[in-house]
KEFIRO-361218 format. One line per field, with one value per residue (C-alpha): residue in three letters; x, y, z; residue number from 1. Coordinates in steps of 0.25 Angstrom, whole numbers. Layout:
<rs>
res [ALA_...]
x [X_...]
y [Y_...]
z [Z_...]
n [NUM_...]
</rs>
This chain:
<rs>
res [MET_ILE_SER_PRO_VAL_PHE_ILE_MET_ILE_ALA_VAL_PHE_ILE_GLY_VAL_ALA_ALA_LEU_VAL_GLY_GLY_VAL_MET_ILE_MET_MET_ARG_GLU_LYS_PRO_VAL_SER_ARG_VAL_GLU_ASP_ARG_LEU_ASP_VAL_LEU_THR_GLY_LYS_SER_THR_PHE_SER_ASP_SER_VAL_ASP_VAL_ASP_GLN_SER_ILE_THR_LYS_GLN_SER_GLN_GLY_SER_GLY_PHE_PHE_ASP_GLU_PHE_LEU_GLN_LYS_TYR_GLY_ASN_LEU_SER_ARG_PHE_ILE_GLU_GLN_SER_ASP_THR_GLY_ILE_THR_VAL_SER_LYS_LEU_VAL_ALA_ILE_SER_ALA_PHE_LEU_MET_THR_GLY_GLY_PHE_VAL_VAL_CYS_LEU_VAL_LEU_ASP_MET_HIS_ILE_GLY_ILE_ILE_PRO_PHE_PHE_VAL_GLY_GLY_ALA_GLY_SER_LEU_PRO_LEU_LEU_TRP_VAL_TRP_ASN_LYS_ARG_ARG_LYS_ARG_PHE_LYS_GLN_PHE_ALA_THR_GLN_LEU_PRO_ASP_ALA_MET_GLU_MET_LEU_ALA_ARG_ALA_LEU_ARG_ALA_GLY_GLN_SER_LEU_GLN_PHE_GLY_PHE_GLN_MET_ILE_ALA_GLU_GLU_MET_PRO_ALA_PRO_ILE_SER_GLN_GLU_PHE_GLY_ARG_VAL_PHE_GLU_GLU_GLN_ASN_LEU_GLY_ILE_ALA_LEU_ASP_ASP_SER_LEU_ALA_ASP_MET_THR_GLU_ARG_ILE_PRO_ASN_LEU_ASP_LEU_LYS_PHE_PHE_ALA_THR_ALA_VAL_ILE_LEU_GLN_ARG_GLN_THR_GLY_GLY_ASP_LEU_ALA_GLU_ILE_LEU_ASP_LYS_ILE_GLY_GLU_LEU_ILE_ARG_GLU_ARG_PHE_ARG_ILE_TRP_GLY_GLN_VAL_GLN_ALA_LEU_THR_GLY_GLU_GLY_ARG_LEU_SER_GLY_ALA_VAL_LEU_LEU_ALA_LEU_PRO_VAL_VAL_LEU_PHE_PHE_VAL_ILE_PHE_TYR_LEU_ASN_PRO_GLY_TYR_VAL_LYS_PRO_LEU_PHE_THR_ASP_PRO_LEU_GLY_LYS_LYS_MET_LEU_PHE_GLY_ALA_ILE_VAL_MET_GLN_ILE_LEU_GLY_ALA_VAL_ALA_ILE_LYS_LYS_ILE_ILE_THR_ILE_GLU_VAL]
x [457_449_433_427_416_426_432_419_414_427_426_411_416_426_417_407_417_421_406_405_417_411_398_405_414_402_392_397_388_395_389_381_383_368_373_386_377_368_380_384_371_370_384_390_400_406_403_417_419_406_405_416_417_413_420_411_402_411_423_416_414_428_441_435_442_434_439_433_420_419_421_411_400_402_413_402_392_384_383_380_368_363_363_354_344_341_342_350_363_377_377_363_368_382_373_364_375_382_368_367_381_379_366_374_385_375_367_380_384_369_369_384_388_402_412_416_401_399_407_399_386_389_395_382_373_380_380_365_362_373_367_353_359_366_354_345_357_357_341_341_352_345_331_338_344_331_324_336_331_318_324_333_320_313_324_326_311_312_324_317_305_314_315_329_338_335_320_322_329_318_308_315_315_301_295_303_305_317_329_331_321_330_343_338_330_343_350_339_340_355_352_343_354_364_373_379_371_385_387_373_374_387_381_369_379_386_373_368_380_373_380_368_366_380_378_366_374_386_376_371_383_389_376_377_391_390_375_367_353_353_338_342_355_345_337_349_353_339_339_353_349_336_344_354_343_338_351_353_341_345_359_351_342_354_362_351_355_370_365_356_367_377_369_366_380_385_374_375_387_385_370_375_386_377_366_377_382_368_365_379_389_399_400_405_414_427_426_429_437_446_457_453_439_442_450_438_429_438_439_424_421_432_426_412_417_425_412_403_413_412_398_395_405_398_383_387_385_386_376]
y [408_406_405_391_398_406_392_386_397_395_381_382_393_383_371_380_384_369_366_378_372_359_365_373_361_352_362_357_345_335_332_319_309_313_327_322_314_327_335_325_324_339_340_348_337_325_311_308_320_318_303_296_282_277_264_252_247_236_244_254_244_239_245_258_260_266_281_280_274_285_295_288_288_301_309_315_324_326_311_308_319_313_299_304_309_321_332_341_347_347_361_362_349_357_370_363_356_370_377_366_367_382_380_369_379_390_380_376_390_393_381_384_370_365_367_352_349_360_353_341_348_357_345_337_347_349_334_333_335_325_315_318_315_303_297_300_293_281_279_281_270_261_263_261_248_243_246_240_225_229_237_225_216_227_228_214_212_223_215_202_209_213_228_234_238_253_251_244_256_264_255_255_271_272_261_261_272_280_280_267_274_286_280_269_281_289_277_276_290_289_279_288_298_288_286_272_261_258_272_275_262_266_279_273_265_277_285_272_264_252_239_231_243_240_226_230_239_230_219_228_232_218_213_224_219_204_201_192_192_205_202_190_198_210_199_193_208_210_197_200_214_209_198_208_216_204_201_216_216_204_211_223_216_209_221_230_229_232_245_249_247_254_266_267_265_276_286_284_291_303_306_304_314_325_322_324_337_342_340_342_349_350_335_333_346_339_330_343_350_340_334_320_323_326_313_305_312_308_294_293_298_289_276_280_280_267_261_266_260_247_245_249_237_228_230_233_220_221_213]
z [526_514_518_515_508_499_496_493_483_476_474_470_459_454_453_447_437_434_432_422_415_413_408_397_393_391_385_371_368_358_345_344_333_328_326_320_309_307_304_294_287_286_282_293_296_289_294_297_306_314_317_325_327_341_347_346_358_361_362_371_382_382_386_394_408_420_416_402_407_417_407_397_408_415_407_397_404_392_389_403_403_390_395_407_397_406_395_403_397_403_405_413_421_425_427_436_445_446_451_461_466_467_475_484_487_491_499_506_509_514_523_528_526_528_519_517_513_503_492_493_493_481_473_477_472_459_456_457_443_439_448_442_428_431_438_426_418_426_426_411_409_419_411_397_402_407_393_385_385_380_369_365_364_356_346_345_342_331_325_324_318_306_311_309_323_320_320_334_338_334_340_353_353_350_359_371_382_385_387_378_367_367_365_354_348_347_341_330_327_325_315_307_307_301_314_313_323_330_333_339_347_352_356_362_371_375_380_387_393_395_393_387_377_373_370_362_354_353_348_337_331_331_325_314_312_312_311_320_327_334_340_347_353_357_365_371_376_381_389_394_399_407_414_418_423_431_437_440_448_456_459_463_473_479_480_486_501_498_490_500_511_503_501_517_521_510_513_528_531_523_528_542_540_534_545_556_549_549_564_569_559_570_572_557_556_560_548_540_549_557_549_555_552_537_536_542_532_520_525_526_512_507_515_509_495_497_503_492_482_490_491_476_473_481_477_462_454_439_431]
n [1_2_3_4_5_6_7_8_9_10_11_12_13_14_15_16_17_18_19_20_21_22_23_24_25_26_27_28_29_30_31_32_33_34_35_36_37_38_39_40_41_42_43_44_45_46_47_48_49_50_51_52_53_54_55_56_57_58_59_60_61_62_63_64_65_66_67_68_69_70_71_72_73_74_75_76_77_78_79_80_81_82_83_84_85_86_87_88_89_90_91_92_93_94_95_96_97_98_99_100_101_102_103_104_105_106_107_108_109_110_111_112_113_114_115_116_117_118_119_120_121_122_123_124_125_126_127_128_129_130_131_132_133_134_135_136_137_138_139_140_141_142_143_144_145_146_147_148_149_150_151_152_153_154_155_156_157_158_159_160_161_162_163_164_165_166_167_168_169_170_171_172_173_174_175_176_177_178_179_180_181_182_183_184_185_186_187_188_189_190_191_192_193_194_195_196_197_198_199_200_201_202_203_204_205_206_207_208_209_210_211_212_213_214_215_216_217_218_219_220_221_222_223_224_225_226_227_228_229_230_231_232_233_234_235_236_237_238_239_240_241_242_243_244_245_246_247_248_249_250_251_252_253_254_255_256_257_258_259_260_261_262_263_264_265_266_267_268_269_270_271_272_273_274_275_276_277_278_279_280_281_282_283_284_285_286_287_288_289_290_291_292_293_294_295_296_297_298_299_300_301_302_303_304_305_306_307_308_309_310_311_312_313_314_315_316_317_318_319]
</rs>
């Protein structure tokens, strides 16, 4: 009979090889639009070869299925890291994950953990860097959303003062804090390199998947094509964002009890399982050895997942 330790070592080697393959595939960083423009200016490539036309902002928000949206958000790991503004590369992130997985596997062997817990422990240790990047990305998006109303008002005041839209972008980049100053400053720099404003705004909406930002980009593109008072439109967008934040705060206050109850109900079985496993491992051993215990454990995991989905649906209210 094959030893469980040998099986776990073989599984670990396979996972490490998979991580290494992903790191090699993602090592090549795609050339950005700015680098394409610099190649055109230096004569290394032609304009038709370096610039590809993106879809309009309005088309991007229509007709995309769940799978397409999932790939846009999480399929591109390099874009995912770029959105977090952590400064880490894909290869470093994968290397850190592999190192933590190795350390977690060694800890499991030293502590002589049960074979059923080792995959979860090793996988949880390897996912810590990705969770850290995800948390940084989420905080950055949230901070950008809170800064957007002030940026709309500043841009509207600049337009009423007779300044150009590009000057308004520069003013936001110089006078407002990150992350909104970084994004608008990048659009301003792309304008200086000769990139079309529509393409720059489309790139910004891809880097920052914010619905209000898409409204702003669409309004700017339509105003350039049809005309109109852009300053008034920006004031309306800023007022709409502030009103949405006010309603969202009320929703968060009303659903606070449900969110806390959901967290307790979902965490209690898991915490209780590990506590009992630490105090009396033989008591929970039948869940991994007995056929009925395995079915009960699988059923408990499925019910936990269904309960989490149900609670999420109840407490999530789109504003």
